[in-house]
N, C-alpha and C positions, 0 to 999 in steps of 0.2 A: 829301750836303747837303740835296738836295730832300725826301729822307725825313725829316730831322730838321726841317725847316719845316713839312711836314705834320703832324708829331706835336705840335709846339707850338701849331698852329692847332687842333687836335682838343681840346688840353688846355683852350686858352682857351674854346672853345666848351662844353665840358663844365662848367668852371667857372661860365659864364655862366647856362648852363640851371639848376644847381644853386641859384645865386644867386636866380633867378627864381622857381623853385619855393618857396624857403624864404621869399621875400617875400610870395608869394601867400599861404602858410601863415600868415604873422605877419599880414598884412592881414585874413585870415579871422578868425584868433584874437581880434584887437583889436576887429572889427566884432561879433563874436559876443558878447564880454563887455560891449562898450558898448551894444548892443541889449538885452540882459538887464538892464544895469545902470539903464538908463533906461526899462525898461518899468513898467507900473503895479504898484505894491506891492500894491494891494488891489482888489477887485471889490465893486460896490454893488448893491442893488436896492432901489428905492422901495417904502416901505410903503403899500400900497393896501386899499380896503375890499374884503371878501370874505365869503363865508358858505358853509357846507357842511353836509350832512346826513349823520349816520353812521347805517349800518345794520348791524345785529348778526344773525348767522345762529345760531340757538340751538334748543333743543328743550323743548317744554312739555308739561303734563299737564292733562287736562280735568276739571273738578270740577262736577258738576250734581246737582240734587235729584231722583234717579231712584226709582222704584217699580216693580218687577217685577209684570206682569200675568200672571196664572195661569189655566189652564182646569181644569175638572173632568173633561174627556173628554181621551183621547189620540187624536189622529188627525190628520187633514189640516186645516190652517188656511187659511182664505180671508180675506185681510185686506179690509176694508170702507173703509179709510182709507188714503190715501198715506202712505209713510215719512215722519216729521217732521211730518205734518199737526196743526194745531190743532184740538182737540176740545172739546166741551163736556160738561157733566154729562149722562150719559144716552146719550152718543153711541155708536151701535154701532161697535166697533173691529174685530172680526172674527166670523167664524163657523167653529166648530170641528165638523169631521164625524167622527163615530166610524164610519169606513168600512173596508173591507177593502183599500183603496188601499194600495199599498207605499211611498207617499211620492212616486211619480214624478210625479204630478200637481202636488202642492205644489212640487217641485223645478222643474219646468217653469214653473209659475206664477212662482216667485221669478226664475227666469232671464228671462222676459220682462218683469218689472218692471223688472229691472236694464238691460236692453237698451232699453226705452223710455226711461229716464232719460237713459242715454247719447245717445241720438238727440235727445231734447229740449234736452240741453246743447249738441249740435253744430249745431242750427239757428241760422242768423244771422237776426237780426231783420229784418223787411221794412224797406225804405227805406234799410238800410244798404248802402252802395255799398263794396266792398273788391275791388281788382284786383291788389295786390301780394302775392305769397305770403313776402316775405323774413321778415317777423316770424312768421309760421306756422312756417316752416321752421326759424328759429333755435329756436323753443320744441320743435320736434320732435327737433332734435339734442340739446338740453339734456335732453329726457325720456329719451332713450335712453342718454346717458351715465350719468343719474342711475339707472336701472333696471339697467344693468349693474354699477354700484357696490353697489346695494343687493343684488342677488342674490349678488355676491361676498363681501359682509359677512353674509349670512343675514338680511337685514331683508326678508322676503318680504311682511308686511302693506304696507310701503311700495312694494314693487315692484308690488303688485296695484293699489294706489291710482294709482301712476303710469302703469301700463298703460292704466287707464281713462281717465286724462288724455290719454295718447299717441292712443287711439283717437278723442278727441274732436277733437284738434288734426288729425288724418289725414282725418277726416270732414269738418271746417270746410274744408281745403284742397280738398277735392272740390267744395264749393259755390263757393269763389272762383275756382277755375279753370273752373268752368262745366261739370264732368262731371255734377253733379246739381244741380237747382233747389233742392231740400230734402229732408226726410225725413218729410214728413207721411203719404205714401202706406204707408211701411213702419210706422209708428207705428199707423196705422188698421188693417193687416193683424194686427199683434201684439195689439191690443186686441180684435179679433174671436177670435183664436185662444185669447186668456185667457178669454173669456166661454164659449166652447165648452167648455173644460177644466173649469171651475167647474160648468157644468150637469152634468157627469157625476158629480159628488160625490153621495153617497147615504147613507142610514143615519141614526142617531140624530145630532143637531146641539145645539151650544150656542151661543148668541148671547153674546159679549162685549160688555159695554158698560162706559163710562168712570164711575167713581164721583166723579171730580173733573174739573175743566177743566184744560187743560195741552197737551203735545205728544206725540203717541205715535210711538214708534220701534219698528222690528221687532228690530233686532240686540241682543244681549246679550254682554257680555264678561267677567262674573264680578267686576266691580270697582264694580258699582253701589253698593253700600253702603260700600265703602271709600273711595272719592273723593268724600266727602260735603262740600257748602260748609260744613256747620255747624261744622267743625273748623278752618276757615281763620283765624278770628280768633285762636286761641292756637296756631296752627301754629308748631312750631320746626324747625330744620334737621334735627336727628334723627328727628323725627317723619315728615318728609318723606322722609327717605332710607330708614325703614323701610317707608313705603307703596310706594316704588318697587321694593324687593325683595322685596314681598309677593305670593304666589301667588293667581291668581284663584279665587274662589269656585266650587264645582260647581254648575253651573246646574240648577234642577229640571226635570225632563222634561215637566212640563206647562206650562212657561213660553211665552207666545205674543209677548211684547214687554215694552216698559216705558213708563212715563208720566212725562215730565218736568213737574213740577208748575209750576214758575217759567220765565219767560222769561229771567231773569237767569242767566247761567252763568259761570264763572270758568275762567282759564288760567293755571297756575302754571308759571314759568320759572327754573329753576336758573341762576345767573349769577356770575362771579366778582366779588368783591367790588370789585376795581379798574375794574370796568365799570359801576359804579352812577352815575358822573358823567353828567349829563343826565337823570336819572330822578327825578322828584319826584312825591310822593304827591298824589293828587287830579287830576293833569293827564291829559289824554287823549293817546293814542299811536297811530300807525298799524300795526297787524300784517298781514302777508301771509302767507298759508297756501299753499305750494307744491302740497301734495298735495290741495288744494282748487281746482285750477285757477287758482292765483295769486289767490284771492279776498282782497280788503283789507278790513279791518274796524276801526273806530275803537273803541279799548278804554281802559277808565279804570284808572290804576295806583292800586289800593286801599291797598297796603301793600306796602313793601320789608322784607323779614325779614333783620336781620343779628344777629350775636352776637359778643361780645369774643373776640378771638384766633381768630377763624375767618375764613379766606380766601375761603369761598363765602357764597352769599346767595340769596334767592329774590325774585322779583318776582311778585305776586298782581294779576292783571288781571281785570276784570270786564266783560261785554259784556251790553247789555240788548236785543239783537235776535236772533232766530232766523232767519238767513237761509236761503232756500230753496236746496237742492241742497248745503247744506253737509254735509260727512262729519265726524261728531262721533268721530273716532278717538280713543281715549283718551291716545296719545302721539303727538305730530307735530311737525314742524319748523316753524319760524316765523321770519319776517324782521320784525325790530323797528327801526322808524325812530326814532331819538333826536331831541330837540329840534333845529331848524336853528339853529346857533351862527353869529352875525354878529360880524365885528369887523375886524382887520387881518390881512393874509397875510404870514407870517413864513417863510422857507425854514428847514426843521429844521436845515440845517446850520450856519446863523448863530447857534443858540441856544447860550448859555454859562451855566455857573453859576460866579459869583464870589463868594467868601466866603458860600456858601450862599444867594445871590440868584440867581433866573433872570432872565435878560435877553438882550440883544443889544447889540454895539457899532453906533455910527452915524457918520457922517462929518458933522461940522457946522463949517462955517467953517474948513476944512482942520485940524481937531482931531478926535482920535478920542474920543467920549464913550459912557458905559455907560448903557443905558435899561433899566428894569425891565418885565418882561412878566407877564401871567397867562395861561397858555395853556388855551383852552376846548375845543379838539379838534385832533388831530393825524392826519393821514392823507396818504398818497401824496406823502410828502416834503415837506409844508406844514403849518404850525401856523396856527390861527385864534386870534389872542389877543384880549383885551379892549380896546376902543377908548375906553371911557368913564371911564376911571381918572385920577385927579389927585393928584400927590404934595403932601404938606403940609409945610412947613417946611423942614428940611435932608434930607427923604427923597430917595432916588434917583429922579429923574424918570422917568415912563412913557413909553414909544414912543408917538408921535404920529404922525398920518396925514402922508404925503408925506416923511418922513424918510427919509434915505438909510441902509439897512442894510448893514453891512459882511458881506459872506458869504465872502469869503477874504482872507486877509492874515496876515503874519508878526509876532511880537512885539507884539501890540495890547495897549494898557493904556489906561485912562481919562486922558485929557489929553495923550496922545501927539500932537506936531504933526508933520504930514505936509507936505513940501515939494513 
């Protein structure tokens, strides 16, 4: 009898526990679905004013009016002017010595000139106080990665230029940290060594003078006649492709340098046709050259070359300055800053195309309404859209400042009423 009573009691307890668990599960189920049922159906974001500047990393080709300067003697060249220096008619450019020297003097003089140029670029102007190395360290890291990438892809000319930039940054860091004050004493020592070397030259000599005014450069690459600005007015996409595939001309053995007769030079940049938005002929743009110590130049877009049914295009920029220390490599990377676009910021996830019209849904007085937009720029998940457009007649209205853009929602359509 006692055992039977215990069994009934345990059954009642078990039933009670099971009932309680089921009740808890039922309550949880109801609360879960009620919570989701009454949760917000949409998310919105206010249309606010914004601006953005788009930067493209591209590759360009240098066009200049260049004439090769030659000598009647074969021997050691002692330059009388700096690389890239402006010269006038009759200026002495170099002295060529018909000497038995095997070229070691000339090679050493050229090495000295290169080191002097690097040290001058490394000096920090007096009065400029810099105590933080973070910017310099970041630049050093960037150059190291770039050099590694160039070496792996066989771009040795770029790697060499970046190595020079790396040396400049390392030298600047020495000044910032106080390890050295400047490099003036080293420059003086190198200049003295150079004077001693040139004094050892002997034999017959020829003085090379300039027949025209312009800018004198030591280096030659064999493309002096190929990349001539005279052809830019009629340059086609196929013409440019042939230029890029052409092999350099054989340089004459008696060449000592080249004269650039005009201070105006051109930079031609291949670009996809879809990237032409934001580029207008006759306007100026900021171009940054990574392999020239990130030098930034203001250049004018002279012409955009496009052809029917072609997806490629060309941008022809001109520059009317010859900056000191700029390396006029025939081919080099460039960062181009397109025009600053100002308007309203719209999340890219909110953009929709309805019946061929690009726009967004907005929440207006408890109703969903469609607004047209004109996208000026898209980057980093956001769009900059025009803010000064007004619809006429029965046209779909344009998005306006401070309207609530719907960024997430289900079964949206124009005119839908939300409770």
